[in-house]
C-alpha positions in Angstrom: 0.0 0.0 0.0 1.6 3.4 -1.0 2.3 5.9 1.7 0.1 9.0 1.7 1.8 12.1 0.3 2.5 14.8 2.8 3.4 17.4 0.2 0.6 19.9 -0.7 -1.4 19.4 -3.9 -1.4 21.6 -6.9 -4.4 23.6 -5.7 -2.8 24.3 -2.3 0.4 25.3 -4.0 -1.4 27.6 -6.3 -3.3 29.2 -3.4 -0.1 29.7 -1.4 1.7 31.1 -4.5 -1.1 33.7 -5.0 -1.1 34.5 -1.3 2.7 35.1 -1.4 2.3 37.4 -4.5 -0.5 39.3 -2.8 1.5 39.7 0.4 4.6 40.8 -1.5 2.6 43.3 -3.6 0.8 44.8 -0.7 3.9 45.0 1.4 5.8 46.8 -1.3 3.1 49.3 -2.1 2.3 50.0 1.5 5.9 50.6 2.3 6.4 52.9 -0.7 3.2 55.0 -0.3 1.4 54.1 2.9 -1.8 52.1 3.3 -4.0 55.1 2.8 -2.6 56.0 -0.6 -2.8 52.5 -2.1 -5.9 50.9 -3.7 -6.9 47.3 -3.7 -6.9 47.4 -7.5 -3.3 48.5 -7.5 -2.4 45.6 -5.2 -4.3 43.1 -7.4 -2.6 44.5 -10.5 0.9 44.2 -9.0 0.1 40.7 -7.8 -1.1 39.8 -11.3 -4.5 38.6 -10.1 -8.1 39.9 -10.5 -9.6 42.1 -7.8 -12.2 39.4 -7.1 -9.5 36.9 -6.5 -7.8 39.3 -4.1 -10.9 39.5 -2.0 -10.9 35.7 -1.5 -7.7 36.2 0.5 -8.5 39.4 2.3 -11.9 41.1 2.3 -10.6 44.7 2.7 -7.5 46.8 2.5 -7.3 46.8 6.3 -7.2 43.0 6.2 -4.4 43.2 3.7 -2.4 45.4 6.0 -3.0 43.0 8.9 -1.8 40.2 6.6 1.4 42.1 5.8 2.1 43.4 9.3 1.3 40.1 11.1 4.2 38.5 9.3 6.7 41.2 10.4 5.3 41.3 13.9 5.7 37.5 14.2 9.3 37.7 13.1 10.0 40.6 15.6 8.4 38.7 18.4 10.5 35.7 17.7 13.7 37.8 17.7 12.6 39.5 21.0 11.9 36.2 22.7 15.3 34.8 21.6 17.1 37.9 22.9 15.3 37.9 26.2 16.5 34.3 26.9 20.1 35.5 27.3 19.3 38.5 29.5 19.3 38.1 33.3 17.8 41.5 34.3 14.0 41.4 34.3 13.5 45.0 32.9 16.2 44.5 30.3 14.7 41.1 29.3 11.2 42.6 29.0 12.5 45.4 26.9 14.4 42.9 24.7 10.9 41.6 23.7 9.4 45.1 23.4 12.0 46.7 21.2 11.8 44.6 18.0 8.0 44.9 18.2 8.3 48.7 18.3 10.9 48.7 15.5 8.6 46.7 13.2 5.6 48.8 14.0 7.5 52.0 13.2 9.1 51.0 9.8 6.3 53.1 8.4 4.6 55.0 11.2 1.3 55.5 9.4 1.0 51.9 8.5 1.9 50.9 12.1 -0.7 53.2 13.6 -3.3 51.9 11.2 -2.4 48.3 12.1 -2.9 49.1 15.8 -6.2 50.7 15.1 -7.3 47.6 13.1 -6.3 45.4 16.0 -8.7 47.3 18.3 -11.6 48.1 16.0 -11.3 45.5 13.2 -13.6 42.5 12.7 -12.5 39.7 15.0 -14.2 37.2 12.6 -11.7 37.9 9.9 -8.7 35.5 9.9 -6.0 38.1 9.7 -7.5 40.1 12.5 -7.6 36.9 14.7 -4.0 36.3 13.8 -3.1 39.8 15.0 -5.0 39.4 18.2 -3.1 36.1 18.8 0.2 37.9 18.3 -0.7 40.3 21.1 -1.5 37.4 23.3 1.8 35.7 22.4 3.6 39.0 23.3 1.9 39.1 26.7 2.7 35.5 27.3 6.4 36.1 26.5 6.5 39.1 28.8 4.7 37.2 31.6 7.2 34.3 31.3 10.1 36.7 31.9 8.3 38.2 34.9 7.7 34.7 36.4 11.1 33.2 35.7 13.0 34.8 38.6 10.1 34.2 41.0 9.4 37.9 41.1 5.7 37.5 40.4 3.2 34.7 40.5 1.3 33.6 37.4 -1.7 35.9 38.0 0.4 39.0 38.8 2.8 38.3 35.9 -0.1 38.0 33.4 -1.7 41.2 34.8 1.6 43.1 34.5 2.2 41.8 31.0 -1.2 43.0 30.0 -0.3 46.5 31.3 3.0 46.4 29.4 1.1 45.6 26.3 -1.2 48.5 26.8 1.7 50.8 27.5 3.4 49.7 24.2 0.2 50.1 22.3 -0.5 53.7 23.5 3.2 54.7 23.0 3.2 53.4 19.5 -0.2 54.7 18.5 -0.1 58.2 20.1 -0.1 61.1 17.7 2.3 63.0 19.9 4.9 60.2 19.3 4.3 59.9 15.5 7.6 61.8 14.7 9.6 60.3 17.5 12.4 57.8 16.6 12.3 54.3 17.9 14.8 55.0 20.7 12.5 57.6 22.2 9.4 55.5 22.0 11.3 52.5 23.6 12.6 54.8 26.4 9.1 56.0 27.1 7.9 52.5 27.4 10.9 51.5 29.6 10.3 54.4 32.0 6.7 53.2 32.5 7.4 49.5 32.7 10.1 50.0 35.3 7.5 51.3 37.7 5.5 48.0 37.3 8.2 45.6 38.1 8.4 44.1 41.6 11.2 45.5 43.8 
């Protein structure tokens, strides 16, 4: 009896190839001009697909932004987690997780702020929105793990503090007053607030 094939079929490969083209096209156009200045038709044209096909993968331009940003956010979070493992100080380890997330959010400040708005106000039934929410949960879990590892906080307190850190990050990245501030300034603002939360 032949073994079942584990490689994806042609249809799945075609779907993934189209998704990759859509993601690359949206990423390039959003980076060049910002999400507000790009149309879905331009993204479809650049990806060499029809507009109807585009909407099978993302139902709106906001969902396309979530698709693009989620990928860079996931990479940033992975880098932050890895960096935090080698840092003994609690505050420094937490900030090792925070910094790459801030950096990825501020590659294009307008896109980053729109992404944050979509996380809060977007449709949680949409798959890319659910993925974005899951990334925020993963970020909080990573921060909570740092807070628990030295016995400085129990599970409940660590989770609560991690949630507050997430809120601080969100507000600092989204605030209009910070829109022209460089990454270092935003990270320092977050650090100054997080320091107050940590157990003595």
